[in-house]
VEXDREN-2710 file (C-alpha; in Angstrom, 1 decimal):
% VEXDREN-2710
k/r/px/py/pz
1/MET/-24.5/-2.8/-31.9
2/LYS/-29.1/-2.3/-32.5
3/ASN/-30.5/-2.0/-35.6
4/GLY/-26.2/-1.5/-37.0
5/ARG/-25.2/1.3/-34.2
6/PRO/-23.6/1.2/-31.4
7/GLU/-25.6/0.3/-28.0
8/VAL/-27.1/3.9/-26.5
9/VAL/-25.6/3.7/-22.3
10/VAL/-26.3/5.7/-19.8
11/ILE/-25.1/5.0/-16.5
12/THR/-25.0/6.9/-13.6
13/GLY/-22.5/7.5/-10.9
14/ALA/-20.0/7.0/-13.6
15/THR/-17.0/9.4/-12.5
16/ALA/-16.0/5.9/-9.5
17/GLY/-15.9/2.3/-8.5
18/ILE/-18.8/0.4/-9.9
19/GLY/-19.7/3.6/-12.4
20/ARG/-16.5/3.9/-14.2
21/ALA/-15.4/0.6/-13.7
22/ALA/-19.1/0.0/-16.3
23/VAL/-18.2/2.7/-18.3
24/GLN/-14.6/0.8/-19.3
25/GLU/-16.8/-2.2/-19.7
26/PHE/-19.4/-1.0/-22.2
27/ALA/-16.4/1.4/-23.8
28/ARG/-14.4/-1.7/-24.9
29/HIS/-17.4/-3.4/-26.8
30/GLY/-17.5/0.1/-28.2
31/ALA/-21.1/1.5/-26.8
32/SER/-21.9/4.9/-27.4
33/ILE/-22.3/6.2/-23.5
34/ALA/-23.6/10.0/-21.7
35/LEU/-21.5/9.2/-18.4
36/LEU/-23.6/11.8/-15.7
37/ALA/-22.3/12.4/-12.5
38/ARG/-21.6/15.4/-10.2
39/ASP/-17.6/16.2/-10.5
40/HIS/-16.5/18.1/-13.8
41/GLU/-12.9/17.0/-13.8
42/ARG/-13.7/13.8/-12.9
43/LEU/-16.7/13.4/-16.4
44/GLU/-13.9/14.1/-18.7
45/ALA/-11.6/11.9/-17.8
46/ALA/-14.3/9.2/-18.0
47/ARG/-14.7/11.2/-20.9
48/ALA/-11.3/10.9/-22.1
49/GLU/-11.1/6.9/-20.7
50/VAL/-14.0/6.1/-23.1
51/GLU/-12.3/6.9/-26.7
52/GLN/-9.0/5.7/-25.5
53/LEU/-11.0/2.0/-24.8
54/GLY/-12.9/2.5/-28.2
55/GLY/-16.8/4.1/-27.9
56/LYS/-17.9/7.1/-27.7
57/ALA/-19.1/9.6/-24.5
58/ILE/-20.6/12.4/-23.5
59/ALA/-20.3/14.2/-20.2
60/ILE/-23.0/15.2/-18.7
61/PRO/-23.6/16.9/-14.8
62/THR/-26.0/15.2/-13.1
63/ASP/-27.3/15.3/-9.3
64/MET/-29.3/11.9/-9.6
65/ALA/-31.2/13.5/-6.1
66/ASP/-32.7/16.5/-8.9
67/TYR/-35.7/14.7/-11.1
68/ALA/-35.3/17.9/-13.1
69/GLN/-31.3/18.0/-14.2
70/VAL/-32.4/13.4/-14.9
71/GLU/-35.1/14.3/-17.1
72/ALA/-32.7/16.9/-19.0
73/ALA/-30.5/15.0/-19.4
74/ALA/-32.0/11.8/-20.5
75/GLU/-33.3/14.7/-23.4
76/ARG/-30.1/15.6/-24.1
77/VAL/-28.8/11.9/-24.9
78/GLU/-31.3/10.8/-26.8
79/ARG/-30.8/14.6/-29.1
80/GLU/-27.0/13.8/-29.3
81/LEU/-26.8/10.0/-29.6
82/GLY/-30.2/8.1/-30.1
83/PRO/-32.6/5.9/-28.7
84/ILE/-31.0/4.7/-25.3
85/ASP/-31.1/0.7/-25.3
86/ILE/-29.7/0.6/-21.8
87/TRP/-29.3/2.8/-18.5
88/ILE/-27.7/1.6/-15.7
89/ASN/-28.8/3.7/-12.6
90/ASP/-25.7/2.9/-9.8
91/ALA/-24.8/6.6/-8.6
92/MET/-25.3/6.3/-4.4
93/ALA/-25.0/7.6/-1.4
94/THR/-24.0/5.9/2.6
95/ILE/-22.9/7.2/5.9
96/LEU/-21.5/4.8/8.2
97/ALA/-23.1/6.2/11.6
98/PRO/-24.6/4.6/14.4
99/PHE/-28.3/5.2/13.6
100/ASP/-28.8/8.2/15.8
101/GLU/-25.6/10.8/15.4
102/ILE/-26.8/10.8/12.0
103/GLU/-28.5/14.7/10.7
104/PRO/-32.5/14.3/9.3
105/GLU/-31.0/16.5/6.7
106/ASP/-28.2/14.6/6.3
107/TYR/-30.4/11.4/6.5
108/ARG/-32.6/12.5/3.3
109/ARG/-29.2/13.3/1.1
110/VAL/-28.3/9.2/1.2
111/THR/-32.3/8.9/0.4
112/ASP/-32.6/11.0/-2.6
113/VAL/-29.1/9.5/-4.1
114/THR/-29.4/6.6/-3.0
115/TYR/-32.9/5.8/-3.2
116/HIS/-35.0/9.0/-5.3
117/GLY/-32.1/8.9/-7.8
118/PHE/-32.7/5.1/-8.9
119/VAL/-37.1/6.2/-9.2
120/TRP/-36.4/9.3/-10.9
121/GLY/-33.4/7.4/-13.7
122/THR/-36.2/4.7/-14.3
123/MET/-38.4/7.3/-14.3
124/ALA/-36.7/9.1/-17.3
125/ALA/-35.4/5.9/-19.0
126/LEU/-39.0/4.2/-19.2
127/LYS/-41.0/7.6/-20.3
128/ARG/-38.8/7.5/-23.4
129/MET/-38.8/3.4/-23.6
130/ARG/-41.9/2.8/-23.4
131/PRO/-43.6/4.2/-26.1
132/ARG/-40.5/2.0/-27.8
133/ASP/-41.3/-1.2/-27.2
134/ARG/-37.3/-1.8/-25.7
135/GLY/-34.7/-0.9/-23.1
136/THR/-33.6/-2.3/-20.3
137/ILE/-33.3/-0.4/-17.1
138/VAL/-29.7/-2.2/-14.7
139/GLN/-30.3/-1.2/-10.9
140/VAL/-27.3/-2.3/-9.4
141/GLY/-28.9/-2.9/-5.4
142/SER/-27.0/-4.2/-3.0
143/ALA/-27.0/-7.5/-0.9
144/LEU/-27.8/-5.0/1.7
145/ALA/-31.8/-5.1/0.6
146/TYR/-32.1/-8.3/1.6
147/ARG/-30.4/-8.3/4.7
148/SER/-29.4/-5.3/6.3
149/ILE/-25.7/-4.1/8.6
150/PRO/-25.3/-1.9/11.4
151/LEU/-24.3/1.0/10.5
152/GLN/-26.1/1.7/7.3
153/SER/-29.5/2.4/8.0
154/PRO/-29.8/4.9/5.4
155/TYR/-28.3/3.4/2.5
156/CYS/-30.1/-0.3/4.0
157/GLY/-33.0/1.3/3.7
158/ALA/-32.7/2.5/0.3
159/LYS/-31.1/-0.6/-1.1
160/HIS/-34.7/-2.4/0.5
161/ALA/-36.8/0.9/-1.0
162/MET/-35.2/0.4/-4.6
163/LYS/-36.2/-3.6/-4.6
164/GLY/-39.5/-2.9/-4.0
165/PHE/-40.5/-0.3/-6.3
166/THR/-38.5/-1.6/-8.5
167/GLN/-40.4/-4.7/-8.3
168/SER/-44.0/-2.8/-8.3
169/VAL/-42.7/-1.5/-12.0
170/ARG/-42.2/-4.7/-13.2
171/THR/-45.5/-6.3/-12.4
172/GLU/-46.7/-3.4/-13.9
173/LEU/-44.5/-3.6/-17.2
174/GLU/-46.0/-7.3/-17.5
175/HIS/-49.1/-6.5/-17.1
176/ASP/-48.9/-4.0/-19.8
177/LYS/-47.1/-6.9/-22.1
178/SER/-44.1/-4.3/-22.3
179/LYS/-41.2/-6.0/-23.8
180/VAL/-39.1/-3.0/-21.2
181/HIS/-36.7/-4.9/-19.0
182/LEU/-35.3/-4.2/-15.8
183/VAL/-33.1/-6.0/-13.2
184/ILE/-31.5/-6.1/-10.6
185/LEU/-27.8/-7.0/-9.1
186/ASP/-27.4/-7.8/-6.0
187/MET/-23.9/-7.3/-5.0
188/PRO/-21.6/-7.7/-2.6
189/GLY/-18.9/-5.7/-0.9
190/VAL/-16.6/-4.0/-3.2
191/ASN/-12.9/-1.8/-3.3
192/THR/-14.4/1.5/-4.2
193/PRO/-13.9/5.2/-3.4
194/GLN/-16.7/5.5/-1.4
195/PHE/-14.8/4.2/1.7
196/ASP/-12.5/7.3/1.1
197/TRP/-14.8/9.8/0.7
198/CYS/-18.4/8.8/2.8
199/LYS/-19.1/10.6/5.5
200/THR/-18.8/8.7/8.9
201/THR/-18.7/9.4/12.2
202/LEU/-16.4/6.4/13.1
203/ASP/-13.2/7.0/15.3
204/HIS/-11.0/4.0/13.0
205/HIS/-11.4/4.6/8.8
206/PRO/-14.0/2.6/7.1
207/LYS/-13.5/-0.3/4.9
208/PRO/-15.9/-2.9/2.8
209/MET/-17.3/-5.8/5.8
210/GLY/-16.9/-9.5/5.3
211/LYS/-14.6/-10.3/1.6
212/TYR/-15.1/-8.4/-1.7
213/TYR/-14.4/-7.4/-4.6
214/GLN/-12.9/-5.9/-7.4
215/PRO/-15.1/-3.2/-9.1
216/GLU/-14.4/-4.9/-12.5
217/VAL/-16.8/-8.0/-11.1
218/ALA/-20.0/-6.2/-10.7
219/ALA/-18.8/-4.4/-13.8
220/ARG/-19.4/-7.7/-15.6
221/ALA/-22.1/-8.4/-13.6
222/ILE/-23.5/-4.7/-14.9
223/TYR/-22.6/-5.8/-18.8
224/TRP/-24.5/-9.1/-18.8
225/ALA/-27.5/-8.5/-16.7
226/ALA/-28.1/-5.4/-19.5
227/HIS/-28.0/-8.2/-22.1
228/SER/-29.7/-11.2/-19.8
229/ARG/-33.5/-11.7/-19.4
230/ARG/-32.9/-12.0/-15.5
231/ALA/-34.9/-10.3/-13.3
232/GLU/-31.9/-10.8/-10.7
233/VAL/-29.0/-11.9/-10.5
234/VAL/-26.8/-11.9/-7.3
235/VAL/-22.8/-11.4/-7.2
236/GLY/-20.4/-13.0/-5.0
237/MET/-20.9/-15.6/-2.6
238/PRO/-21.5/-13.7/0.4
239/SER/-25.3/-11.9/-1.7
240/LEU/-26.6/-15.4/-1.6
241/LEU/-25.4/-15.9/1.9
242/ALA/-26.7/-13.1/3.2
243/ILE/-29.6/-13.7/1.1
244/ILE/-30.4/-17.4/2.5
245/GLY/-29.4/-16.5/5.8
246/GLU/-31.7/-13.7/5.7
247/LYS/-34.9/-16.5/5.3
248/PHE/-33.9/-18.6/7.1
249/ILE/-31.4/-17.2/9.8
250/PRO/-32.8/-13.2/10.3
251/HIS/-32.8/-13.6/14.3
252/LEU/-29.3/-15.4/14.4
253/LEU/-28.1/-12.6/12.1
254/ASP/-29.0/-9.9/13.9
255/ARG/-26.7/-11.4/16.7
256/TYR/-23.6/-11.6/15.1
257/LEU/-23.6/-8.6/13.6
258/ALA/-24.4/-7.1/17.0
259/ARG/-21.5/-8.6/17.6
260/THR/-19.0/-8.0/14.0
261/GLY/-20.8/-5.9/12.5
262/PHE/-18.9/-2.3/13.7
263/LYS/-15.0/-3.5/13.9
264/GLY/-15.8/-5.3/10.7
265/GLN/-16.7/-2.2/9.0
266/GLN/-13.5/0.0/10.3
267/THR/-9.5/-0.8/10.1
268/GLN/-7.4/-0.1/12.4
269/GLN/-6.0/3.8/10.9
270/PRO/-7.9/6.2/12.5
271/ILE/-9.9/9.1/10.7
272/PRO/-8.0/12.6/10.2
273/PRO/-9.6/15.4/11.2
274/ASP/-9.5/17.2/7.6
275/ARG/-11.3/13.8/5.6
276/PRO/-13.4/14.5/3.1
277/SER/-17.0/13.5/2.7
278/ASN/-18.7/13.8/-0.8
279/LEU/-22.2/13.8/0.3
280/TRP/-23.2/17.2/-0.6
281/GLN/-20.5/18.8/-2.6
282/PRO/-18.1/16.2/-4.8
283/VAL/-14.9/15.8/-3.5
284/PRO/-12.3/16.2/-5.8
285/GLY/-9.7/14.1/-7.2
286/PRO/-7.9/11.2/-9.5
287/TYR/-10.4/8.5/-7.7
288/SER/-11.1/5.9/-10.3
289/ALA/-12.6/2.8/-10.6
290/HIS/-10.5/1.1/-7.2
291/GLY/-10.3/2.0/-3.9
292/ALA/-7.9/1.7/-0.8
293/PHE/-7.9/-1.7/-0.5
294/ASP/-6.9/-3.6/-3.5
295/GLN/-4.9/-6.3/-2.1
296/GLY/-7.4/-9.3/-0.3
297/ALA/-10.5/-7.6/-3.4
298/ARG/-11.5/-10.4/-4.9
299/ARG/-11.4/-10.7/-9.4
300/HIS/-13.8/-13.4/-9.7
301/SER/-16.6/-14.8/-8.7
302/VAL/-18.3/-18.4/-9.2
303/GLU/-21.1/-17.5/-8.2
304/LEU/-21.4/-14.7/-11.9
305/TRP/-20.0/-17.3/-13.8
306/ALA/-22.2/-20.4/-12.5
307/SER/-25.2/-17.8/-12.7
308/MET/-24.3/-16.3/-16.0
309/ASN/-23.4/-20.4/-17.7
310/ARG/-26.6/-21.8/-15.7
311/THR/-28.1/-23.4/-18.7
312/TRP/-24.4/-24.9/-19.8
313/LEU/-24.4/-26.1/-16.5
314/LEU/-28.5/-27.9/-16.0
315/ALA/-27.7/-29.7/-19.6
316/ASP/-24.1/-31.2/-18.2
317/GLY/-25.9/-32.0/-15.2
318/LEU/-28.2/-33.7/-16.7
319/ALA/-26.4/-35.3/-19.5
320/LEU/-24.0/-36.5/-16.4
321/GLY/-27.7/-38.2/-14.6
322/LEU/-28.2/-39.8/-17.6
323/PHE/-25.2/-41.0/-18.6
324/LEU/-25.1/-41.8/-14.9
325/ARG/-28.5/-44.0/-14.7
326/SER/-28.0/-45.7/-17.8
327/ARG/-24.8/-46.8/-16.8
328/LEU/-26.5/-48.0/-13.3
329/ARG/-29.6/-50.1/-14.8
330/ARG/-26.3/-51.8/-17.3
331/ASP/-24.7/-52.5/-13.5
332/ASN/-27.8/-53.4/-12.2
333/ALA/-28.5/-56.0/-15.6
334/ARG/-25.2/-57.8/-15.4
335/VAL/-26.3/-58.8/-11.5
336/ARG/-29.1/-60.2/-12.2
337/VAL/-27.7/-62.1/-15.3
338/SER/-24.7/-63.2/-13.0
339/THR/-27.3/-63.7/-10.5
340/SER/-29.8/-66.1/-12.4
341/ALA/-26.1/-67.9/-14.0
342/SER/-24.8/-68.8/-10.5
END
């Protein structure tokens, strides 16, 4: 609640995957949510879901690659729901293919959605938040902003760019002593419908690489990050290992991913010739938060829990350390007394 009214939250990419799970999470907390995505039918399905969960929603068909549409959506949100408290940039597109098999226009499209979409969303949000000197922008990023992998050069490049752009804007807000907050989430692989509809030149069905999580884990992280003052939140052990590995053993990772990254992102299932692609147009159908890989997807992240509770963990660790130090001193004193007596 903000000043006795429900929080006004904008979620891009709101009809499927992480965005849809975030919609559900905020709806359970009674938020007023603006749903931004391209598919009209799924927008209406998400809006109905919000109302069933106790929130309020408006559905705004929006292509995040088009700044004029994003700005018009932001204007409508404030007119119909009120001042925006939280803006969540999540919309994305990707292509799973070797770099030399990607057409230039397709590469640009991924960049326009996954990078420029975040820029336009941030621009529209700051235009309204800065004069009020309050608000939070959540950038749903990826561990791939630190450590790129094969077959996803457009997506990895866009996530690297998003991180750099966000850090630059954050320093400008710091310079102006603005209370508007920007936070980046470094996500691991997540079981979302992107693997069912992303454009690809591969022979076999794409899948998340390595250990991956259910979208509800990401949604909990988004909700928590939107109400904390962290600059960055790492979600999942794979993200943490990618960040650490890139810092200390980048060349080893190059060789490892060259050996495992191609097979590691494909199942044994051949791709049918009529496989849909959502790169330029939304793919119709009852897609929601989960993708096709429920089996094997993790439902909890110990690393996220530790990050959310680090203050208590540090306090408990300090208390334990002081207790052990006290015990050690007492034991040493007893030994000295015993030695003196003998």
